[in-house]
BAFI-3210 file (N, C-alpha, C; in Angstrom, 3 decimals, decimal comma, padded with zeros to 6 digits):
// residues 308
n [1|2|3|4|5|6|7|8|9|10|11|12|13|14|15|16|17|18|19|20|21|22|23|24|25|26|27|28|29|30|31|32|33|34|35|36|37|38|39|40|41|42|43|44|45|46|47|48|49|50|51|52|53|54|55|56|57|58|59|60|61|62|63|64|65|66|67|68|69|70|71|72|73|74|75|76|77|78|79|80|81|82|83|84|85|86|87|88|89|90|91|92|93|94|95|96|97|98|99|100|101|102|103|104|105|106|107|108|109|110|111|112|113|114|115|116|117|118|119|120|121|122|123|124|125|126|127|128|129|130|131|132|133|134|135|136|137|138|139|140|141|142|143|144|145|146|147|148|149|150|151|152|153|154|155|156|157|158|159|160|161|162|163|164|165|166|167|168|169|170|171|172|173|174|175|176|177|178|179|180|181|182|183|184|185|186|187|188|189|190|191|192|193|194|195|196|197|198|199|200|201|202|203|204|205|206|207|208|209|210|211|212|213|214|215|216|217|218|219|220|221|222|223|224|225|226|227|228|229|230|231|232|233|234|235|236|237|238|239|240|241|242|243|244|245|246|247|248|249|250|251|252|253|254|255|256|257|258|259|260|261|262|263|264|265|266|267|268|269|270|271|272|273|274|275|276|277|278|279|280|281|282|283|284|285|286|287|288|289|290|291|292|293|294|295|296|297|298|299|300|301|302|303|304|305|306|307|308]
n.u [071,920|074,833|078,073|080,905|084,175|087,686|090,246|089,387|088,748|088,936|089,939|089,970|089,048|087,225|084,379|081,246|079,176|076,601|075,480|074,835|072,490|070,147|068,059|067,120|064,896|061,683|059,025|056,846|055,823|055,935|057,376|059,952|059,957|060,311|063,065|063,553|064,755|065,170|065,950|065,731|065,442|068,185|069,244|069,905|067,421|066,117|063,612|061,174|058,874|055,869|053,501|050,797|051,207|049,092|047,130|045,557|047,638|049,550|051,544|054,212|055,908|058,933|060,571|063,081|066,447|065,757|064,605|063,092|062,644|061,891|059,170|058,524|057,319|054,839|053,905|053,268|050,772|049,076|049,149|047,233|045,322|046,460|049,023|052,049|054,297|057,477|059,568|063,087|063,902|065,702|069,153|068,942|068,959|069,394|069,186|070,554|072,909|072,436|073,917|073,202|070,711|068,271|065,825|062,277|060,904|062,520|062,453|059,704|059,526|060,948|059,158|057,027|058,258|058,697|056,051|055,238|057,013|056,228|053,732|051,251|047,902|046,081|046,428|046,998|048,488|050,711|052,345|055,070|056,494|059,202|058,583|055,896|055,936|057,019|054,916|052,848|053,808|053,909|051,182|049,956|049,886|049,085|046,915|044,764|045,496|045,513|043,854|043,512|045,109|047,518|048,867|051,275|052,164|053,605|053,692|053,263|054,973|057,090|056,540|058,245|059,985|060,248|061,397|063,896|064,957|065,082|066,811|069,103|069,567|069,983|072,145|074,037|074,336|076,131|078,568|078,609|080,245|079,310|078,818|080,885|080,786|078,869|077,014|076,409|075,083|072,898|071,654|070,866|068,925|067,101|066,040|064,770|062,825|060,926|060,256|060,443|061,671|065,020|065,906|064,372|065,389|068,023|067,645|066,784|069,139|070,830|069,685|070,057|072,678|076,165|079,482|082,173|085,120|087,443|087,389|086,429|084,029|080,477|078,364|075,764|073,799|072,610|072,897|074,975|074,519|071,824|070,894|070,256|067,584|066,260|067,133|067,801|066,589|064,357|062,848|062,147|060,368|058,004|055,721|054,958|054,193|052,037|050,243|049,974|048,313|045,700|045,202|044,926|042,840|041,950|040,600|041,912|043,856|044,960|047,321|048,231|050,638|050,064|052,009|053,685|056,408|056,832|054,649|052,306|049,138|047,762|048,862|048,127|045,323|045,002|045,915|043,852|041,805|042,674|042,893|040,835|039,304|039,508|040,320|040,991|043,048|044,193|046,715|047,014|049,442|051,915|054,922|056,719|057,640|055,410|054,563|056,288|055,945|053,228|052,353|050,221|047,844|048,280|048,311|045,699|044,128|044,931|044,288|041,464|040,774|041,714|039,993|037,612]
n.v [079,515|081,473|080,340|081,048|081,362|080,723|082,883|084,813|088,320|090,102|090,994|088,635|089,771|091,570|093,487|093,026|095,512|095,017|093,236|094,752|095,937|094,747|095,743|097,854|100,530|100,190|100,605|099,776|100,239|098,299|096,273|095,287|094,037|092,929|091,848|088,940|086,817|083,575|080,987|077,662|074,399|074,400|075,605|078,582|080,559|082,452|084,837|086,615|089,320|090,824|093,518|094,412|093,306|092,773|091,720|088,724|085,846|084,569|082,061|081,558|079,076|078,437|076,862|074,342|075,453|078,099|081,010|082,902|085,427|084,931|085,163|087,852|089,462|088,343|088,581|091,285|091,468|090,567|091,965|093,833|092,565|090,532|089,461|088,688|086,005|084,672|082,234|081,397|078,245|075,681|075,567|077,282|080,592|082,975|081,269|078,779|076,262|072,699|070,104|066,799|066,888|067,163|065,927|065,526|065,457|066,869|069,496|069,959|069,849|072,145|074,047|073,662|074,529|077,208|078,187|077,863|079,575|082,011|082,118|081,454|080,852|080,009|079,757|080,487|078,490|078,508|076,847|076,013|073,820|071,962|072,981|072,342|069,624|069,748|071,103|069,212|067,227|068,642|069,370|066,950|066,272|068,625|069,951|071,025|073,539|074,915|077,115|077,229|075,384|075,492|073,773|073,960|072,864|070,489|067,170|064,224|062,587|063,015|063,659|061,613|062,833|065,430|064,836|063,834|066,166|067,941|066,559|066,646|069,404|070,066|068,431|069,520|071,949|071,593|071,820|074,225|077,162|079,706|083,243|085,282|087,972|090,855|091,729|089,423|087,970|089,659|089,513|086,836|086,800|088,590|087,049|085,139|086,610|088,116|091,380|092,724|095,379|096,804|097,305|095,493|093,076|093,229|092,960|090,338|089,115|089,851|088,403|085,815|085,307|085,102|086,268|084,427|084,121|082,822|082,317|084,707|084,899|085,463|083,430|080,965|081,054|078,807|075,585|073,256|070,608|070,185|068,582|066,196|066,280|065,451|062,953|059,491|059,453|061,073|059,507|057,434|058,802|058,992|057,075|057,763|060,465|060,276|058,866|060,721|062,676|061,821|062,497|065,196|067,620|070,198|072,706|072,347|073,392|072,262|073,176|073,111|073,742|074,371|073,607|072,026|069,891|068,572|068,085|065,899|065,729|063,431|062,653|064,914|064,718|062,339|063,199|064,966|063,139|061,706|063,598|064,852|067,267|068,730|070,629|071,221|073,204|074,365|076,315|078,230|078,412|078,270|077,085|074,934|076,881|078,465|080,694|082,644|082,639|083,217|085,414|087,182|085,754|083,475|084,663|085,679|083,339|082,078|084,047|084,173|081,615|081,585|083,430|082,159]
n.w [072,419|072,362|072,847|074,891|073,581|073,230|074,669|077,499|077,209|079,240|082,585|085,344|087,656|086,898|087,428|086,514|085,268|084,495|086,248|088,356|087,775|088,481|090,008|088,581|087,630|085,984|083,569|085,002|088,257|090,284|089,240|089,728|092,199|095,666|097,541|099,526|102,185|103,538|105,891|105,346|106,304|106,766|104,534|102,721|101,361|098,679|097,787|095,790|096,060|095,089|095,025|097,321|100,548|102,176|100,635|099,286|099,182|096,403|095,117|092,924|091,144|089,573|086,701|085,844|085,922|085,910|087,751|090,467|089,330|086,783|086,664|086,617|084,560|084,496|087,107|087,452|086,380|088,281|090,626|091,384|092,777|094,286|096,613|095,422|095,316|094,591|094,922|094,698|093,741|095,530|094,732|092,611|091,157|093,691|095,797|097,984|096,943|096,773|096,466|095,469|096,526|094,974|094,468|094,019|096,432|098,198|097,193|097,591|100,373|100,976|099,966|101,715|104,070|103,371|103,166|105,806|107,143|106,066|107,032|105,784|105,781|103,884|100,369|096,863|094,313|091,687|089,167|087,016|084,596|085,915|088,364|088,563|089,137|091,695|092,934|092,739|094,456|096,893|097,173|097,508|100,246|101,369|100,279|101,541|102,292|099,972|097,844|095,112|092,485|089,965|087,307|085,042|081,971|082,617|083,696|085,818|084,449|081,589|078,102|075,759|073,846|074,878|077,354|076,620|075,499|077,711|079,424|077,854|077,786|080,528|081,070|079,332|080,551|082,575|081,377|080,140|079,139|079,514|078,950|077,061|076,592|077,603|075,750|074,320|076,281|076,720|074,244|074,260|076,363|075,316|073,321|074,878|076,230|074,377|073,142|075,550|077,707|077,743|080,328|081,805|080,750|081,646|084,379|084,481|083,690|085,792|087,867|087,027|086,244|087,106|087,874|086,788|088,277|087,532|084,738|083,769|082,517|082,163|083,879|084,398|087,391|088,507|090,077|088,578|089,203|089,201|087,233|088,293|088,901|086,675|086,144|086,957|089,452|089,076|087,366|089,057|090,615|089,217|089,504|092,124|091,852|090,035|091,644|093,639|092,566|093,001|095,593|095,757|096,598|096,086|093,799|090,559|087,832|084,789|082,541|079,198|076,714|073,326|071,432|072,886|073,691|075,931|077,714|076,791|075,080|075,740|078,256|079,743|079,695|081,105|083,585|084,343|084,626|086,844|088,880|091,460|091,226|088,644|085,674|082,181|080,086|076,992|075,625|072,801|070,116|071,493|073,025|075,323|077,144|078,009|079,675|078,728|075,954|075,522|077,361|078,114|077,559|079,095|081,663|081,770|081,665|084,040|085,995|085,690|086,538|089,212|090,290|090,620]
ca.u [072,762|076,203|079,010|082,179|085,299|088,960|090,715|088,612|089,450|088,854|090,549|089,062|088,505|086,289|083,051|080,318|078,150|075,272|074,960|074,370|071,256|069,018|066,937|066,869|063,465|061,056|057,796|055,882|056,424|056,123|057,905|061,199|059,697|061,098|063,844|063,469|065,626|064,787|066,716|064,798|066,175|069,614|069,656|069,452|066,518|065,755|062,329|060,722|057,482|055,278|052,156|050,458|051,274|047,810|046,274|045,662|048,900|049,676|052,944|054,586|057,106|059,591|061,066|064,496|067,445|065,247|064,575|061,853|062,432|061,234|057,759|058,326|056,380|053,532|053,510|052,695|049,374|048,320|049,363|046,070|044,453|047,205|050,427|052,684|055,562|058,175|060,839|064,102|064,043|067,070|070,064|068,604|068,983|070,184|069,047|071,780|073,035|072,279|074,312|072,662|069,406|067,366|064,649|061,066|060,516|063,307|061,853|058,392|059,766|061,305|057,932|056,295|058,946|058,443|054,675|055,186|057,730|055,427|052,486|050,088|046,866|045,576|047,034|046,946|049,804|050,843|053,654|055,409|057,573|059,584|057,829|054,633|056,209|057,144|053,578|052,105|054,309|053,458|049,726|049,546|049,611|048,768|045,941|043,820|045,961|045,472|042,564|043,569|046,408|047,715|050,007|051,495|053,014|054,416|052,924|054,089|056,018|057,202|056,564|059,616|060,783|060,557|062,308|065,237|065,421|065,424|068,035|070,221|069,810|070,567|073,480|074,916|074,561|077,305|079,774|078,464|081,205|078,647|078,879|082,131|080,488|077,543|076,121|075,951|074,093|071,712|070,995|070,235|067,722|066,141|065,360|063,930|061,735|060,756|059,435|060,643|062,620|066,394|066,013|063,822|066,336|069,187|067,293|066,822|070,545|071,371|069,163|070,378|074,090|077,172|080,797|083,137|086,388|088,530|087,344|085,989|082,765|079,212|077,860|074,496|073,891|072,065|073,834|074,999|074,058|070,375|070,534|069,703|066,126|065,715|067,833|067,161|065,733|063,091|062,096|061,584|059,301|056,819|054,536|054,587|053,491|050,728|049,386|049,746|047,211|044,430|045,070|044,843|041,408|041,609|040,406|043,206|043,855|046,082|047,557|049,166|050,963|049,665|053,171|054,571|057,034|057,053|053,378|051,451|047,700|047,350|049,229|047,300|043,980|045,092|046,013|042,517|041,027|043,137|042,670|039,417|038,574|040,420|039,916|042,116|043,076|045,347|047,000|047,435|050,631|052,916|055,678|056,816|057,786|054,154|054,480|057,063|055,422|051,901|052,198|048,913|046,837|048,566|047,864|044,241|043,590|045,186|043,475|040,066|040,650|041,879|038,856|036,422]
ca.v [080,480|081,476|079,961|081,763|080,591|081,428|083,478|085,994|089,557|090,995|090,359|087,856|090,625|092,519|093,489|093,351|096,477|094,518|092,531|095,751|096,545|093,860|096,492|099,060|100,787|099,951|101,375|099,307|100,592|097,141|095,191|094,704|093,204|093,085|090,658|088,380|085,665|082,695|079,752|076,543|073,135|074,672|076,243|079,955|080,671|083,799|084,954|087,936|089,594|091,984|093,877|094,714|092,069|092,533|090,992|087,265|085,422|083,578|081,655|081,075|078,232|078,404|075,586|074,010|076,394|079,472|081,535|083,606|086,590|084,432|085,519|089,293|090,014|087,784|089,076|092,625|091,340|090,018|092,728|094,625|091,747|089,535|089,562|087,662|085,508|083,787|081,794|080,667|076,883|075,340|075,378|078,222|081,995|083,296|080,235|078,005|074,983|071,517|068,943|065,542|067,105|067,748|065,119|066,314|065,543|067,931|070,766|070,103|070,177|073,567|074,821|073,597|075,417|078,587|078,516|077,988|080,791|083,162|082,026|081,448|079,895|079,498|080,497|079,916|078,018|078,436|076,226|075,731|072,885|071,176|073,525|071,617|068,377|070,155|071,438|067,957|066,578|069,428|069,348|065,606|066,259|069,961|070,633|071,755|074,927|075,504|077,533|076,777|074,888|075,525|072,962|074,409|072,172|069,398|066,164|063,283|062,136|063,846|063,032|061,137|063,823|066,504|064,328|063,808|067,533|068,516|065,904|067,179|070,786|070,098|067,845|070,498|073,078|071,290|072,125|075,515|078,166|080,980|084,309|086,028|089,409|091,225|091,841|088,071|087,629|090,467|088,949|085,580|087,078|089,217|085,935|084,475|087,511|089,029|092,566|093,355|096,483|096,445|097,285|094,202|092,028|093,330|092,385|088,886|088,726|089,982|087,327|084,497|085,152|085,574|086,361|083,384|084,845|082,092|082,497|086,043|084,826|085,481|082,058|080,809|080,866|077,549|074,503|072,271|069,304|070,041|067,543|065,079|066,405|064,829|061,689|058,265|059,757|061,606|058,377|056,729|059,618|059,008|056,450|058,547|061,673|059,888|058,527|061,948|063,425|061,371|063,055|066,658|067,881|071,572|072,924|072,297|073,682|071,712|073,968|072,565|074,565|073,659|073,042|071,443|068,589|068,068|067,557|065,468|065,832|062,183|062,731|065,957|064,182|061,364|063,968|065,465|061,988|061,280|064,673|064,876|068,491|069,328|070,967|071,282|074,308|074,369|077,667|078,131|079,088|078,349|075,903|074,622|078,120|079,165|082,040|083,561|082,687|083,839|085,899|087,774|084,697|082,672|085,421|085,765|082,026|081,832|084,994|083,749|080,405|081,939|084,248|081,308]
ca.w [073,109|071,862|073,891|074,878|073,081|073,257|075,919|077,871|076,905|080,380|083,742|086,186|088,712|086,291|088,047|085,441|085,674|084,180|087,411|089,314|087,287|088,777|090,575|087,787|087,491|084,683|083,413|085,984|089,545|091,150|088,418|090,210|093,363|096,883|097,865|100,866|102,419|104,629|106,038|105,391|106,359|106,748|103,284|102,533|100,219|098,244|097,107|095,380|096,409|094,418|095,421|098,713|101,325|102,841|099,704|099,334|098,560|095,350|094,991|091,595|091,136|088,259|086,220|085,952|085,421|085,977|089,111|090,743|088,459|085,569|086,714|086,769|083,585|084,838|088,424|087,366|085,982|089,408|091,857|091,787|093,633|095,053|096,992|094,595|095,843|093,661|095,500|093,936|094,242|095,932|093,613|091,545|091,527|094,876|096,821|098,170|096,252|097,627|095,666|095,971|097,139|093,991|094,208|094,149|097,836|098,836|096,760|098,231|101,780|100,996|099,793|102,986|104,991|102,949|103,537|107,262|107,532|105,642|107,809|104,908|106,166|102,617|099,268|095,525|093,877|090,229|088,932|085,620|084,310|087,091|089,486|088,665|089,865|093,096|093,403|092,927|095,664|098,038|097,292|097,934|101,684|101,874|099,426|102,396|102,347|098,636|097,311|093,721|092,035|088,513|086,859|083,665|081,005|083,150|084,406|086,582|083,537|080,402|076,791|075,561|073,129|075,808|078,380|076,025|075,336|079,011|079,907|077,062|078,200|081,871|080,985|078,702|081,463|083,394|080,622|079,459|079,602|079,757|077,952|077,137|076,581|078,075|074,603|074,024|077,301|076,472|073,066|074,682|077,130|074,409|072,661|075,862|076,600|073,238|073,324|076,850|077,714|078,087|081,793|082,224|080,373|082,515|085,675|084,303|083,659|087,130|088,705|086,480|085,928|088,046|087,241|087,107|088,393|086,883|083,287|083,418|081,795|082,879|083,880|085,085|088,832|088,993|090,372|087,484|089,686|089,129|086,264|089,071|088,923|085,471|085,966|087,419|090,590|088,572|086,818|090,207|091,198|088,359|090,127|093,307|091,431|089,506|092,781|094,400|091,988|093,565|096,941|095,658|096,692|095,725|092,358|089,865|086,404|084,030|081,334|078,217|075,559|072,110|070,741|073,888|073,510|077,292|078,205|075,684|075,352|076,396|079,670|080,350|079,890|082,191|084,821|084,677|085,088|088,169|089,839|091,845|090,865|087,665|084,323|081,252|079,127|076,085|075,147|071,406|069,600|072,560|073,366|076,749|077,922|077,725|080,269|077,906|074,592|075,530|078,740|078,378|077,593|080,284|082,829|081,752|082,021|085,459|086,774|085,661|087,369|090,620|090,725|090,821]
c.u [074,170|077,158|080,297|083,279|086,559|089,289|089,902|089,421|089,325|089,412|089,517|088,417|087,477|084,923|082,036|079,259|076,752|074,650|074,483|073,032|070,024|067,827|066,656|065,375|062,964|059,768|056,747|056,466|056,680|056,836|059,122|060,991|060,601|061,798|063,618|064,329|065,142|065,780|065,729|065,597|067,677|070,125|069,091|068,641|066,199|064,378|062,079|059,250|057,046|053,890|052,000|050,393|049,982|046,816|046,455|046,929|048,714|051,165|053,167|055,891|057,656|060,048|062,570|065,352|066,935|065,332|063,311|061,586|061,895|059,801|057,502|057,262|054,968|053,016|052,799|051,233|048,487|048,319|048,178|045,189|045,215|048,549|051,128|054,049|056,172|059,516|061,795|064,185|065,494|067,939|069,847|068,691|069,907|070,006|070,264|071,744|072,946|072,633|073,814|071,261|068,380|066,244|063,406|060,637|061,259|062,761|060,523|058,538|060,180|060,062|057,110|056,928|058,709|057,047|054,553|055,867|056,931|054,068|051,254|049,086|046,273|046,149|046,770|048,366|049,789|052,248|053,838|056,553|057,923|058,888|056,491|054,816|056,348|055,758|052,729|052,512|053,841|051,953|049,206|049,106|049,110|047,724|044,876|044,224|045,757|044,051|042,431|044,991|046,443|048,989|050,211|052,571|054,044|053,495|053,821|055,210|055,984|057,027|058,025|060,500|061,194|061,536|063,734|065,804|065,855|066,685|069,256|070,587|070,491|071,953|074,477|075,241|075,786|078,595|079,745|079,443|080,578|078,827|080,168|081,874|079,068|076,549|075,585|074,865|072,793|070,929|070,259|068,921|066,672|065,368|064,420|062,686|061,504|059,847|059,631|061,729|064,020|066,583|065,497|064,819|067,564|068,884|067,275|068,258|071,161|070,923|069,688|071,860|074,968|078,524|081,684|084,536|087,533|088,565|087,042|084,676|081,586|078,589|076,546|074,712|073,488|073,149|073,832|074,504|072,549|069,941|069,966|068,177|065,478|066,344|067,053|066,219|064,370|062,227|061,433|060,421|057,978|055,612|054,036|053,779|052,128|049,770|049,053|048,540|045,877|044,168|044,881|043,377|041,009|041,327|041,752|043,014|045,122|046,195|048,563|049,396|050,707|050,845|054,139|055,115|057,258|055,796|052,508|049,987|047,224|047,655|048,375|045,893|043,959|045,199|044,638|041,634|041,395|042,879|041,184|038,637|039,392|039,720|041,173|041,950|044,335|045,506|047,645|048,745|051,685|053,622|055,769|056,925|056,562|054,039|055,282|056,444|054,085|051,605|050,819|047,830|047,044|048,035|046,348|043,622|043,765|044,347|042,019|039,848|040,760|040,691|037,612|036,283]
c.v [080,391|081,247|080,768|080,844|081,414|081,983|084,713|087,264|090,570|090,289|089,649|088,703|091,620|092,395|093,953|094,333|095,965|093,817|093,493|096,349|095,735|094,606|097,781|099,274|100,499|100,767|100,997|099,486|099,408|095,998|094,521|093,817|093,541|091,773|090,232|087,138|084,902|081,545|078,619|075,251|073,336|075,335|077,659|080,038|082,134|083,763|086,406|088,089|090,874|092,254|094,095|093,415|091,795|091,817|089,483|086,810|084,426|083,327|081,080|080,282|078,142|076,994|075,435|075,069|077,829|079,964|082,362|084,779|086,199|084,952|087,024|089,840|089,459|088,406|090,417|092,592|090,808|090,929|093,585|093,874|090,848|090,070|088,390|087,296|084,530|083,383|081,249|079,271|076,614|075,064|076,323|079,643|082,257|082,287|079,319|076,695|073,838|070,274|067,642|065,674|067,688|066,798|065,925|066,464|066,674|069,306|071,014|070,431|071,635|074,436|074,805|074,530|076,882|079,032|078,707|079,260|082,046|083,198|082,172|080,412|079,228|080,356|079,775|079,559|077,831|077,935|075,905|074,736|072,063|071,695|072,830|070,279|068,663|070,414|070,197|067,271|067,315|069,264|067,990|065,605|067,591|070,680|071,352|073,222|075,663|075,861|077,095|076,314|074,920|074,760|073,243|073,596|071,233|068,455|065,286|062,671|063,016|063,016|062,722|062,159|064,960|066,075|064,285|065,209|068,162|067,874|066,408|068,577|070,842|069,470|068,798|071,662|072,855|071,737|073,516|076,540|079,526|081,956|085,100|087,521|089,654|091,322|090,467|087,645|088,382|089,916|087,661|085,858|087,824|088,149|085,199|085,291|088,532|090,198|093,278|094,433|096,003|096,400|095,968|093,085|092,049|092,783|090,868|088,375|088,785|088,871|085,965|084,238|085,641|085,564|085,235|084,005|084,131|082,354|083,933|086,068|085,035|084,090|081,998|080,514|079,455|076,482|073,514|070,895|069,138|069,062|066,323|065,099|065,783|063,466|060,492|058,507|060,262|060,495|057,602|057,486|059,521|058,324|057,221|059,777|061,351|059,583|059,757|062,719|063,069|061,964|064,578|067,058|069,285|071,667|073,068|072,542|073,111|072,502|073,239|073,592|073,753|072,960|072,350|070,085|067,906|067,419|067,197|065,644|064,577|062,223|063,765|065,442|063,136|062,064|064,440|064,329|061,582|062,318|064,771|066,083|069,275|069,683|071,172|072,466|074,167|075,778|077,582|078,877|079,299|077,017|075,754|075,867|079,008|080,503|083,085|083,730|083,408|084,399|086,463|086,710|083,786|083,376|085,482|084,449|081,767|082,766|084,567|082,541|080,749|082,728|083,412|080,904]
c.w [072,560|073,016|073,767|074,391|073,206|074,627|076,253|077,651|078,037|081,597|084,598|087,251|088,205|086,934|087,023|085,902|085,409|085,383|088,478|088,922|087,622|089,342|089,806|087,601|086,084|084,624|084,454|087,380|090,455|090,424|089,031|091,419|094,531|097,193|099,303|100,977|103,639|104,705|106,261|105,299|106,163|105,500|103,212|101,247|099,947|097,609|096,735|095,735|095,713|095,004|096,915|099,513|102,091|101,924|099,869|098,613|097,417|095,165|093,598|091,701|089,720|087,906|086,375|085,263|085,356|087,422|089,270|089,819|087,088|085,490|086,717|085,831|083,795|086,134|088,339|086,931|087,111|090,633|092,278|092,769|094,599|095,536|096,328|095,179|094,838|094,264|094,440|094,535|094,621|094,700|092,456|092,065|092,701|096,005|096,813|097,385|097,253|096,839|096,299|096,526|096,207|093,563|094,561|095,606|098,548|098,466|097,478|099,716|101,926|100,858|101,074|104,015|104,667|103,387|105,044|107,729|107,181|106,331|106,923|105,419|104,934|101,504|097,959|095,095|092,367|089,920|087,455|085,562|085,556|088,339|089,660|089,370|091,362|093,689|093,626|094,218|096,909|098,248|097,714|099,394|102,218|101,026|100,243|102,552|101,026|098,229|095,853|093,426|090,516|088,183|085,372|082,967|081,622|083,909|085,250|085,745|082,304|079,143|076,444|074,859|074,045|076,880|077,857|075,909|076,645|079,570|079,156|077,521|079,559|081,879|080,379|079,605|082,334|082,710|079,990|080,001|079,876|078,614|078,140|077,207|077,087|076,920|074,204|075,015|077,064|075,287|073,422|075,406|076,309|073,640|073,587|076,196|075,486|073,585|074,645|076,765|078,087|079,600|082,352|081,937|081,280|083,919|085,600|084,329|085,049|088,055|088,287|086,301|087,072|087,333|087,724|087,110|087,697|085,378|082,878|082,667|082,737|082,758|084,655|086,565|089,266|089,158|089,211|087,904|089,607|088,043|086,980|089,063|087,695|085,203|086,487|088,587|090,144|087,986|087,948|090,830|090,432|089,003|091,336|092,906|090,814|090,653|093,606|093,882|092,641|094,942|096,926|095,550|096,245|094,227|091,653|088,377|085,783|082,730|080,454|077,119|074,294|071,434|071,695|073,450|074,863|077,859|077,013|076,072|076,096|077,894|080,384|080,633|081,003|083,542|085,280|085,186|086,505|089,250|090,186|091,333|089,838|086,376|083,487|080,310|078,280|075,535|073,763|071,151|070,685|072,692|074,870|077,618|077,708|078,446|079,500|076,528|074,511|076,925|079,046|078,473|078,802|081,530|082,901|082,207|083,518|086,326|086,837|086,560|088,858|091,167|091,013|092,293]
res [m|r|r|a|t|g|t|p|h|r|p|a|s|y|a|s|p|i|l|a|t|v|t|a|p|d|a|h|p|h|a|t|g|n|d|g|y|l|t|i|h|g|l|r|h|h|y|l|q|w|g|d|v|s|n|d|p|v|v|f|l|h|g|l|m|n|n|g|r|y|w|e|h|i|a|e|q|f|t|s|r|y|a|v|y|a|p|d|l|r|g|h|g|e|s|e|h|a|p|g|g|y|l|v|w|a|f|a|m|d|l|r|g|f|v|e|e|m|d|f|e|a|f|d|l|v|a|h|s|i|g|s|r|v|a|m|s|y|a|r|d|h|s|h|r|l|k|h|l|v|l|a|d|m|g|p|q|m|a|e|q|g|a|r|g|i|r|k|t|t|g|g|a|q|k|a|p|g|f|e|t|e|s|e|a|l|e|y|y|a|g|q|y|p|g|q|s|e|e|f|l|r|r|q|m|g|a|s|l|t|l|d|e|q|s|g|n|l|v|f|r|f|d|p|s|i|h|q|a|t|g|r|g|a|i|a|e|i|p|y|l|w|e|s|l|e|h|i|k|c|p|t|l|v|i|r|a|e|k|s|k|v|l|s|r|e|i|a|e|q|m|v|e|r|l|p|r|a|r|f|v|e|i|a|d|a|g|h|q|v|p|l|h|q|p|d|e|f|s|r|v|v|r|d|f|l|a|e]
***
């Protein structure tokens, strides 16, 4: 991503029109989703919902530094059969920041609160990256509510190379000045979501960025303190998450991206051994951001699994 340098060339009060395009229409009538807000454990949480709410629910959990709209291009492939829900995890997107509260147990308690508020008796859960750690923690005690669980490219622990990369990224996020121009931001998201329309990219920007009035730059919405989720506290969570796998009784699919530096094949295979009802799938020609790199194949694999 290109970083802003020098003195901003627009006033701090500048209201970026790009942030007003978050609900712009696209070719898919349900692509933008419906916004919802809940207060869970004293924090305001935002979520997106796509499809007919009378359909069976499926909940998608995003990874670190992302938000619920990360799943927009995936959600549209599920709405014919499911009501799709994608919450912004605490400290991400439009959900409230919680400095000091980014351990996996806190995220899992939020998910439990979300499920209770939405009154889901049973649902499917699809999680990616750090969202998979949240899902493991939640499913440890609540797998009786889960019809299926998908854990995409994250295990109880990370491969060392991937762990270093994520810690570097989250640490750098604390110092990132953001984007000085909207064109720079658009270029960044075009790289993240190749082949998507400009309207789609602008919605991603609206969900992920906010205007910093002091610098005049467009900066990420997520709380810079989320680096705690990959720090010493996360290391302490590793034995707990490995042990949690043994308590997850629902059918579980472990997805690994072929080129992943975060989830090694060895760790993925160990997960399948520990999980009572698990299988393993590797998606070719994809890195850690497998829902972005191979959205159609990712969606097909997940749909087939949920249909069983």
